[in-house]
C-alpha positions as CSV (number, residue, x, y, z in Angstrom):
1,M,-73.5,-66.6,-15.0
2,K,-75.7,-63.9,-13.7
3,T,-79.2,-64.3,-12.3
4,P,-82.0,-62.5,-14.3
5,K,-82.5,-60.1,-11.3
6,D,-78.8,-59.3,-11.6
7,R,-78.8,-58.8,-15.3
8,V,-81.9,-56.5,-14.9
9,K,-80.1,-54.6,-12.2
10,H,-76.8,-54.2,-14.1
11,R,-78.7,-52.7,-16.9
12,I,-80.7,-50.2,-14.7
13,K,-77.2,-49.1,-13.4
14,I,-76.3,-48.4,-17.0
15,L,-79.3,-46.7,-17.7
16,K,-78.9,-44.4,-14.7
17,G,-75.6,-43.6,-16.1
18,Q,-77.0,-42.8,-19.6
19,L,-79.7,-40.6,-18.0
20,R,-77.1,-38.7,-15.8
21,G,-75.0,-38.1,-19.0
22,L,-78.1,-37.0,-20.8
23,E,-78.9,-34.5,-18.0
24,K,-75.2,-33.2,-18.1
25,M,-75.3,-33.0,-21.8
26,V,-78.5,-30.6,-21.6
27,D,-76.9,-28.7,-18.7
28,E,-74.0,-28.0,-20.8
29,D,-76.1,-27.0,-23.9
30,K,-74.4,-29.6,-26.0
31,Y,-75.3,-30.2,-29.7
32,C,-79.1,-31.0,-30.0
33,I,-78.4,-34.1,-32.4
34,D,-75.9,-35.7,-29.9
35,I,-78.5,-35.2,-27.0
36,L,-81.2,-36.6,-29.3
37,T,-78.6,-39.7,-30.1
38,L,-78.1,-40.6,-26.5
39,S,-82.0,-40.1,-25.6
40,L,-82.8,-42.8,-28.5
41,A,-80.1,-44.9,-27.2
42,I,-81.8,-44.8,-23.8
43,Q,-85.0,-45.6,-25.1
44,R,-83.6,-48.6,-27.0
45,A,-82.0,-49.8,-23.9
46,L,-85.4,-49.5,-22.0
47,K,-87.0,-51.5,-24.6
48,E,-84.1,-54.1,-24.4
49,L,-84.7,-54.1,-20.6
50,N,-88.4,-54.8,-20.9
51,I,-87.6,-57.7,-23.2
52,L,-85.2,-59.2,-20.4
53,I,-87.9,-58.6,-17.9
54,L,-90.6,-60.1,-20.1
55,E,-88.4,-63.2,-20.9
56,D,-87.9,-63.9,-17.3
57,H,-91.5,-63.5,-16.4
58,L,-92.5,-66.0,-19.3
59,K,-90.0,-68.4,-18.1
60,G,-90.7,-68.3,-14.4
61,C,-94.2,-66.8,-13.4
62,V,-96.1,-67.6,-16.6
63,A,-94.7,-71.3,-16.6
64,E,-95.5,-71.8,-13.0
65,D,-99.3,-70.1,-13.4
66,I,-100.0,-72.2,-16.3
67,K,-98.8,-75.3,-14.5
68,K,-101.4,-74.3,-11.8
69,G,-104.2,-73.8,-14.2
70,K,-104.2,-70.2,-14.0
71,V,-104.3,-69.7,-17.8
72,N,-106.7,-66.7,-17.7
73,K,-104.6,-64.9,-15.4
74,V,-101.6,-65.2,-17.7
75,A,-103.7,-64.1,-20.8
76,D,-105.3,-61.2,-18.9
77,E,-101.7,-60.2,-17.8
78,L,-100.1,-60.3,-21.0
79,T,-103.0,-58.7,-22.9
80,G,-102.8,-55.9,-20.6
81,I,-99.0,-55.4,-21.1
82,F,-99.5,-55.7,-24.9
83,S,-102.2,-53.1,-24.7
84,I,-100.0,-50.6,-22.6
85,S,-97.2,-51.2,-25.2
86,Q,-99.3,-50.2,-27.9
87,K,-100.2,-46.9,-26.8
């Protein structure tokens, strides 16, 4: 079983390949809808990557900080991330 870090790195490699493919499609003047479809797939993959990273953060860093009594720090971080995600 892969570690969370390995899973994140694997997904990043996939995204890099998708971005290279997107750039190639633009360079080759491919059909706009095909380019848009890949762009949307990349955006979805990024959202899924964010969920994976957040899940690891909650299970690791947040759990440890709560055990240490750093609830305000956790709340501020999560509120900040939520705020960024809503923009």
